[in-house]
N, CA, C and O atoms as a GROMACS GRO file, in nm:
protein
  388
    1MET      N    1   6.909   6.364   0.004
    1MET     CA    2   6.925   6.352  -0.140
    1MET      C    3   6.822   6.252  -0.192
    1MET      O    4   6.806   6.143  -0.137
    2ASP      N    5   6.750   6.292  -0.298
    2ASP     CA    6   6.650   6.198  -0.349
    2ASP      C    7   6.719   6.084  -0.425
    2ASP      O    8   6.837   6.090  -0.457
    3LYS      N    9   6.642   5.981  -0.452
    3LYS     CA   10   6.696   5.857  -0.508
    3LYS      C   11   6.757   5.877  -0.646
    3LYS      O   12   6.862   5.821  -0.676
    4LEU      N   13   6.692   5.955  -0.731
    4LEU     CA   14   6.746   5.977  -0.865
    4LEU      C   15   6.875   6.059  -0.862
    4LEU      O   16   6.968   6.031  -0.938
    5LYS      N   17   6.880   6.158  -0.776
    5LYS     CA   18   7.002   6.238  -0.764
    5LYS      C   19   7.117   6.152  -0.710
    5LYS      O   20   7.231   6.164  -0.756
    6LYS      N   21   7.086   6.068  -0.613
    6LYS     CA   22   7.189   5.980  -0.558
    6LYS      C   23   7.239   5.884  -0.665
    6LYS      O   24   7.359   5.861  -0.676
    7PHE      N   25   7.147   5.829  -0.744
    7PHE     CA   26   7.188   5.737  -0.850
    7PHE      C   27   7.270   5.810  -0.957
    7PHE      O   28   7.368   5.756  -1.008
    8ALA      N   29   7.231   5.930  -0.991
    8ALA     CA   30   7.307   6.010  -1.089
    8ALA      C   31   7.449   6.034  -1.039
    8ALA      O   32   7.544   6.029  -1.116
    9LEU      N   33   7.463   6.061  -0.911
    9LEU     CA   34   7.596   6.080  -0.853
    9LEU      C   35   7.676   5.951  -0.858
    9LEU      O   36   7.796   5.952  -0.885
   10MET      N   37   7.609   5.840  -0.831
   10MET     CA   38   7.677   5.710  -0.840
   10MET      C   39   7.725   5.684  -0.983
   10MET      O   40   7.836   5.633  -1.003
   11GLU      N   41   7.643   5.717  -1.083
   11GLU     CA   42   7.683   5.701  -1.222
   11GLU      C   43   7.803   5.789  -1.256
   11GLU      O   44   7.895   5.747  -1.326
   12LYS      N   45   7.800   5.911  -1.204
   12LYS     CA   46   7.912   6.004  -1.228
   12LYS      C   47   8.042   5.946  -1.169
   12LYS      O   48   8.146   5.949  -1.234
   13ILE      N   49   8.033   5.895  -1.049
   13ILE     CA   50   8.152   5.838  -0.984
   13ILE      C   51   8.201   5.716  -1.062
   13ILE      O   52   8.322   5.698  -1.078
   14SER      N   53   8.109   5.634  -1.110
   14SER     CA   54   8.149   5.518  -1.192
   14SER      C   55   8.228   5.561  -1.315
   14SER      O   56   8.331   5.504  -1.347
   15HIS      N   57   8.176   5.664  -1.383
   15HIS     CA   58   8.245   5.714  -1.502
   15HIS      C   59   8.382   5.771  -1.466
   15HIS      O   60   8.480   5.752  -1.540
   16GLU      N   61   8.390   5.840  -1.354
   16GLU     CA   62   8.518   5.897  -1.312
   16GLU      C   63   8.619   5.788  -1.275
   16GLU      O   64   8.737   5.800  -1.306
   17LEU      N   65   8.572   5.683  -1.211
   17LEU     CA   66   8.661   5.571  -1.179
   17LEU      C   67   8.710   5.502  -1.306
   17LEU      O   68   8.827   5.465  -1.316
   18GLU      N   69   8.621   5.485  -1.402
   18GLU     CA   70   8.660   5.424  -1.530
   18GLU      C   71   8.762   5.512  -1.601
   18GLU      O   72   8.860   5.462  -1.657
   19ASP      N   73   8.740   5.643  -1.600
   19ASP     CA   74   8.834   5.737  -1.660
   19ASP      C   75   8.969   5.732  -1.588
   19ASP      O   76   9.075   5.736  -1.652
   20LEU      N   77   8.965   5.724  -1.457
   20LEU     CA   78   9.087   5.714  -1.378
   20LEU      C   79   9.165   5.588  -1.414
   20LEU      O   80   9.288   5.592  -1.429
   21LYS      N   81   9.094   5.477  -1.428
   21LYS     CA   82   9.158   5.351  -1.466
   21LYS      C   83   9.222   5.364  -1.604
   21LYS      O   84   9.337   5.324  -1.624
   22ASN      N   85   9.148   5.421  -1.699
   22ASN     CA   86   9.202   5.438  -1.834
   22ASN      C   87   9.325   5.528  -1.835
   22ASN      O   88   9.420   5.502  -1.909
   23SER      N   89   9.324   5.632  -1.755
   23SER     CA   90   9.440   5.721  -1.745
   23SER      C   91   9.561   5.647  -1.688
   23SER      O   92   9.673   5.664  -1.735
   24GLN      N   93   9.536   5.565  -1.588
   24GLN     CA   94   9.645   5.490  -1.526
   24GLN      C   95   9.701   5.386  -1.624
   24GLN      O   96   9.822   5.362  -1.626
   25VAL      N   97   9.615   5.325  -1.704
   25VAL     CA   98   9.662   5.231  -1.806
   25VAL      C   99   9.749   5.304  -1.908
   25VAL      O  100   9.849   5.250  -1.954
   26ALA      N  101   9.711   5.426  -1.944
   26ALA     CA  102   9.792   5.506  -2.036
   26ALA      C  103   9.929   5.534  -1.976
   26ALA      O  104  10.030   5.530  -2.047
   27VAL      N  105   9.935   5.563  -1.846
   27VAL     CA  106  10.062   5.585  -1.778
   27VAL      C  107  10.147   5.457  -1.785
   27VAL      O  108  10.266   5.463  -1.812
   28LEU      N  109  10.084   5.344  -1.760
   28LEU     CA  110  10.155   5.215  -1.769
   28LEU      C  111  10.213   5.194  -1.908
   28LEU      O  112  10.328   5.151  -1.922
   29ASN      N  113  10.134   5.223  -2.010
   29ASN     CA  114  10.181   5.205  -2.147
   29ASN      C  115  10.299   5.295  -2.178
   29ASN      O  116  10.393   5.254  -2.247
   30LYS      N  117  10.295   5.417  -2.129
   30LYS     CA  118  10.407   5.510  -2.150
   30LYS      C  119  10.533   5.460  -2.079
   30LYS      O  120  10.643   5.468  -2.134
   31MET      N  121  10.516   5.408  -1.960
   31MET     CA  122  10.632   5.354  -1.888
   31MET      C  123  10.692   5.236  -1.963
   31MET      O  124  10.814   5.224  -1.973
   32ALA      N  125  10.607   5.151  -2.016
   32ALA     CA  126  10.655   5.035  -2.092
   32ALA      C  127  10.735   5.080  -2.213
   32ALA      O  128  10.838   5.021  -2.245
   33LYS      N  129  10.688   5.184  -2.281
   33LYS     CA  130  10.761   5.236  -2.397
   33LYS      C  131  10.897   5.291  -2.356
   33LYS      O  132  10.997   5.271  -2.424
   34ILE      N  133  10.900   5.361  -2.244
   34ILE     CA  134  11.028   5.415  -2.195
   34ILE      C  135  11.122   5.300  -2.158
   34ILE      O  136  11.241   5.306  -2.189
   35GLU      N  137  11.069   5.196  -2.093
   35GLU     CA  138  11.152   5.081  -2.058
   35GLU      C  139  11.210   5.015  -2.183
   35GLU      O  140  11.327   4.976  -2.185
   36ILE      N  141  11.129   5.003  -2.286
   36ILE     CA  142  11.177   4.943  -2.412
   36ILE      C  143  11.283   5.030  -2.476
   36ILE      O  144  11.386   4.980  -2.521
   37ASP      N  145  11.260   5.161  -2.481
   37ASP     CA  146  11.359   5.252  -2.538
   37ASP      C  147  11.488   5.251  -2.457
   37ASP      O  148  11.597   5.264  -2.513
   38ASN      N  149  11.475   5.235  -2.328
   38ASN     CA  150  11.596   5.234  -2.244
   38ASN      C  151  11.678   5.107  -2.262
   38ASN      O  152  11.796   5.105  -2.226
   39MET      N  153  11.619   5.002  -2.315
   39MET     CA  154  11.698   4.881  -2.343
   39MET      C  155  11.811   4.914  -2.440
   39MET      O  156  11.920   4.856  -2.434
   40GLU      N  157  11.783   5.007  -2.531
   40GLU     CA  158  11.886   5.049  -2.626
   40GLU      C  159  11.978   5.153  -2.564
   40GLU      O  160  12.098   5.153  -2.590
   41LEU      N  161  11.922   5.242  -2.484
   41LEU     CA  162  11.999   5.350  -2.425
   41LEU      C  163  12.083   5.303  -2.306
   41LEU      O  164  12.196   5.349  -2.289
   42ASN      N  165  12.031   5.213  -2.226
   42ASN     CA  166  12.099   5.160  -2.107
   42ASN      C  167  12.130   5.265  -2.001
   42ASN      O  168  12.239   5.265  -1.944
   43ASN      N  169  12.035   5.355  -1.976
   43ASN     CA  170  12.053   5.452  -1.871
   43ASN      C  171  12.030   5.383  -1.737
   43ASN      O  172  11.922   5.327  -1.714
   44LYS      N  173  12.128   5.386  -1.650
   44LYS     CA  174  12.124   5.314  -1.523
   44LYS      C  175  12.012   5.363  -1.432
   44LYS      O  176  11.943   5.282  -1.369
   45LYS      N  177  11.993   5.494  -1.424
   45LYS     CA  178  11.889   5.551  -1.338
   45LYS      C  179  11.751   5.502  -1.382
   45LYS      O  180  11.670   5.461  -1.298
   46LEU      N  181  11.724   5.507  -1.512
   46LEU     CA  182  11.596   5.458  -1.564
   46LEU      C  183  11.581   5.308  -1.538
   46LEU      O  184  11.475   5.260  -1.499
   47GLU      N  185  11.689   5.236  -1.560
   47GLU     CA  186  11.688   5.091  -1.539
   47GLU      C  187  11.658   5.055  -1.394
   47GLU      O  188  11.591   4.956  -1.366
   48ASP      N  189  11.708   5.136  -1.302
   48ASP     CA  190  11.685   5.111  -1.160
   48ASP      C  191  11.545   5.151  -1.113
   48ASP      O  192  11.483   5.080  -1.034
   49LYS      N  193  11.495   5.264  -1.162
   49LYS     CA  194  11.370   5.322  -1.110
   49LYS      C  195  11.243   5.273  -1.181
   49LYS      O  196  11.140   5.254  -1.117
   50LEU      N  197  11.250   5.254  -1.312
   50LEU     CA  198  11.129   5.224  -1.388
   50LEU      C  199  11.056   5.096  -1.347
   50LEU      O  200  10.933   5.097  -1.342
   51PRO      N  201  11.126   4.987  -1.318
   51PRO     CA  202  11.051   4.867  -1.280
   51PRO      C  203  10.964   4.887  -1.154
   51PRO      O  204  10.851   4.839  -1.149
   52ASP      N  205  11.016   4.957  -1.055
   52ASP     CA  206  10.938   4.984  -0.935
   52ASP      C  207  10.820   5.077  -0.965
   52ASP      O  208  10.709   5.056  -0.916
   53MET      N  209  10.845   5.179  -1.047
   53MET     CA  210  10.738   5.270  -1.085
   53MET      C  211  10.631   5.195  -1.165
   53MET      O  212  10.512   5.216  -1.144
   54HIS      N  213  10.675   5.109  -1.254
   54HIS     CA  214  10.582   5.030  -1.335
   54HIS      C  215  10.495   4.942  -1.245
   54HIS      O  216  10.374   4.932  -1.265
   55GLN      N  217  10.557   4.878  -1.147
   55GLN     CA  218  10.481   4.793  -1.055
   55GLN      C  219  10.381   4.873  -0.973
   55GLN      O  220  10.268   4.830  -0.951
   56SER      N  221  10.424   4.991  -0.928
   56SER     CA  222  10.332   5.077  -0.852
   56SER      C  223  10.212   5.118  -0.937
   56SER      O  224  10.098   5.118  -0.889
   57ALA      N  225  10.238   5.152  -1.061
   57ALA     CA  226  10.130   5.191  -1.151
   57ALA      C  227  10.037   5.072  -1.179
   57ALA      O  228   9.916   5.089  -1.183
   58ALA      N  229  10.094   4.954  -1.197
   58ALA     CA  230  10.014   4.834  -1.220
   58ALA      C  231   9.928   4.802  -1.098
   58ALA      O  232   9.812   4.764  -1.110
   59ASP      N  233   9.987   4.817  -0.980
   59ASP     CA  234   9.911   4.795  -0.856
   59ASP      C  235   9.796   4.894  -0.845
   59ASP      O  236   9.688   4.859  -0.797
   60MET      N  237   9.818   5.017  -0.888
   60MET     CA  238   9.714   5.119  -0.885
   60MET      C  239   9.599   5.081  -0.978
   60MET      O  240   9.482   5.096  -0.942
   61VAL      N  241   9.631   5.030  -1.097
   61VAL     CA  242   9.526   4.986  -1.190
   61VAL      C  243   9.444   4.875  -1.125
   61VAL      O  244   9.321   4.876  -1.133
   62ASP      N  245   9.511   4.782  -1.061
   62ASP     CA  246   9.440   4.672  -0.992
   62ASP      C  247   9.349   4.726  -0.882
   62ASP      O  248   9.236   4.681  -0.867
   63SER      N  249   9.399   4.820  -0.805
   63SER     CA  250   9.319   4.879  -0.696
   63SER      C  251   9.197   4.954  -0.750
   63SER      O  252   9.087   4.941  -0.697
   64ILE      N  253   9.218   5.031  -0.855
   64ILE     CA  254   9.108   5.105  -0.915
   64ILE      C  255   9.003   5.008  -0.969
   64ILE      O  256   8.883   5.030  -0.951
   65GLN      N  257   9.048   4.902  -1.035
   65GLN     CA  258   8.954   4.804  -1.090
   65GLN      C  259   8.874   4.735  -0.980
   65GLN      O  260   8.755   4.711  -0.995
   66GLU      N  261   8.939   4.705  -0.870
   66GLU     CA  262   8.871   4.643  -0.757
   66GLU      C  263   8.764   4.736  -0.700
   66GLU      O  264   8.650   4.695  -0.674
   67ILE      N  265   8.801   4.862  -0.682
   67ILE     CA  266   8.705   4.961  -0.630
   67ILE      C  267   8.590   4.979  -0.728
   67ILE      O  268   8.474   4.985  -0.689
   68LEU      N  269   8.623   4.987  -0.857
   68LEU     CA  270   8.521   5.006  -0.959
   68LEU      C  271   8.423   4.888  -0.961
   68LEU      O  272   8.302   4.908  -0.969
   69SER      N  273   8.475   4.768  -0.954
   69SER     CA  274   8.388   4.650  -0.953
   69SER      C  275   8.296   4.648  -0.832
   69SER      O  276   8.177   4.622  -0.844
   70ASP      N  277   8.352   4.676  -0.716
   70ASP     CA  278   8.270   4.682  -0.594
   70ASP      C  279   8.165   4.792  -0.604
   70ASP      O  280   8.049   4.771  -0.567
   71PHE      N  281   8.205   4.908  -0.654
   71PHE     CA  282   8.113   5.020  -0.663
   71PHE      C  283   8.002   4.992  -0.763
   71PHE      O  284   7.886   5.027  -0.739
   72GLU      N  285   8.036   4.929  -0.875
   72GLU     CA  286   7.935   4.894  -0.975
   72GLU      C  287   7.832   4.798  -0.916
   72GLU      O  288   7.713   4.808  -0.946
   73SER      N  289   7.877   4.707  -0.833
   73SER     CA  290   7.786   4.614  -0.767
   73SER      C  291   7.691   4.689  -0.673
   73SER      O  292   7.571   4.662  -0.671
   74ILE      N  293   7.745   4.781  -0.597
   74ILE     CA  294   7.664   4.863  -0.505
   74ILE      C  295   7.564   4.947  -0.584
   74ILE      O  296   7.447   4.957  -0.547
   75LYS      N  297   7.611   5.007  -0.694
   75LYS     CA  298   7.524   5.091  -0.777
   75LYS      C  299   7.412   5.007  -0.838
   75LYS      O  300   7.296   5.050  -0.840
   76SER      N  301   7.444   4.890  -0.887
   76SER     CA  302   7.344   4.802  -0.946
   76SER      C  303   7.239   4.759  -0.844
   76SER      O  304   7.120   4.755  -0.874
   77SER      N  305   7.285   4.727  -0.726
   77SER     CA  306   7.193   4.688  -0.618
   77SER      C  307   7.100   4.805  -0.583
   77SER      O  308   6.980   4.787  -0.565
   78TYR      N  309   7.157   4.923  -0.572
   78TYR     CA  310   7.077   5.043  -0.540
   78TYR      C  311   6.974   5.067  -0.650
   78TYR      O  312   6.858   5.100  -0.622
   79GLU      N  313   7.017   5.051  -0.774
   79GLU     CA  314   6.927   5.071  -0.888
   79GLU      C  315   6.808   4.975  -0.882
   79GLU      O  316   6.694   5.015  -0.905
   80SER      N  317   6.836   4.850  -0.851
   80SER     CA  318   6.729   4.749  -0.843
   80SER      C  319   6.635   4.775  -0.725
   80SER      O  320   6.513   4.773  -0.740
   81LYS      N  321   6.693   4.798  -0.609
   81LYS     CA  322   6.613   4.817  -0.488
   81LYS      C  323   6.522   4.939  -0.496
   81LYS      O  324   6.414   4.941  -0.436
   82ASN      N  325   6.567   5.040  -0.570
   82ASN     CA  326   6.493   5.166  -0.574
   82ASN      C  327   6.418   5.189  -0.704
   82ASN      O  328   6.370   5.299  -0.730
   83ASN      N  329   6.409   5.086  -0.787
   83ASN     CA  330   6.335   5.097  -0.914
   83ASN      C  331   6.370   5.225  -0.990
   83ASN      O  332   6.282   5.303  -1.026
   84ILE      N  333   6.496   5.244  -1.014
   84ILE     CA  334   6.544   5.368  -1.077
   84ILE      C  335   6.483   5.389  -1.215
   84ILE      O  336   6.448   5.502  -1.250
   85ASP      N  337   6.470   5.283  -1.295
   85ASP     CA  338   6.409   5.299  -1.428
   85ASP      C  339   6.268   5.355  -1.418
   85ASP      O  340   6.229   5.442  -1.495
   86THR      N  341   6.192   5.303  -1.324
   86THR     CA  342   6.055   5.351  -1.304
   86THR      C  343   6.055   5.497  -1.258
   86THR      O  344   5.974   5.577  -1.305
   87LEU      N  345   6.145   5.530  -1.169
   87LEU     CA  346   6.155   5.669  -1.122
   87LEU      C  347   6.194   5.763  -1.236
   87LEU      O  348   6.142   5.875  -1.244
   88LYS      N  349   6.284   5.719  -1.324
   88LYS     CA  350   6.322   5.801  -1.439
   88LYS      C  351   6.204   5.822  -1.533
   88LYS      O  352   6.181   5.933  -1.581
   89GLU      N  353   6.128   5.716  -1.557
   89GLU     CA  354   6.010   5.727  -1.643
   89GLU      C  355   5.908   5.823  -1.582
   89GLU      O  356   5.850   5.906  -1.652
   90GLN      N  357   5.886   5.811  -1.451
   90GLN     CA  358   5.793   5.901  -1.384
   90GLN      C  359   5.839   6.044  -1.390
   90GLN      O  360   5.758   6.134  -1.410
   91GLU      N  361   5.966   6.067  -1.374
   91GLU     CA  362   6.020   6.202  -1.382
   91GLU      C  363   6.000   6.259  -1.522
   91GLU      O  364   5.969   6.377  -1.537
   92LEU      N  365   6.018   6.176  -1.624
   92LEU     CA  366   5.998   6.218  -1.760
   92LEU      C  367   5.851   6.254  -1.785
   92LEU      O  368   5.821   6.356  -1.847
   93VAL      N  369   5.761   6.170  -1.736
   93VAL     CA  370   5.617   6.198  -1.749
   93VAL      C  371   5.583   6.328  -1.680
   93VAL      O  372   5.509   6.411  -1.734
   94ASN      N  373   5.635   6.348  -1.562
   94ASN     CA  374   5.607   6.471  -1.486
   94ASN      C  375   5.660   6.595  -1.556
   94ASN      O  376   5.599   6.702  -1.549
   95SER      N  377   5.773   6.581  -1.624
   95SER     CA  378   5.832   6.698  -1.691
   95SER      C  379   5.757   6.735  -1.818
   95SER      O  380   5.764   6.850  -1.862
   96VAL      N  381   5.684   6.639  -1.876
   96VAL     CA  382   5.606   6.665  -1.997
   96VAL      C  383   5.476   6.737  -1.964
   96VAL      O  384   5.424   6.814  -2.045
   97LYS      N  385   5.423   6.712  -1.845
   97LYS     CA  386   5.294   6.772  -1.804
   97LYS      C  387   5.302   6.921  -1.789
   97LYS      O  388   5.202   6.984  -1.756
   0.00000   0.00000   0.00000
């Protein structure tokens, strides 16, 4: 795989990880709303299960963020080491010719 294609794939994965994190945060927010609504309803099953589910979802957000941060560091290092901006400019020049 050439350097630009590899970097493009890394960018795609970064965006997908960010999207995954945002989706998981949305799940957390929905759970919080259900927990608040259940304070009025007092459904025992929800009261028993939701806190554990909420914690699992929160742990997932933390894990995704950790992976994303590590991956962004790797991507940034790859970008610097391989002069990706220069390669993109050269590819653009070549495509105009």
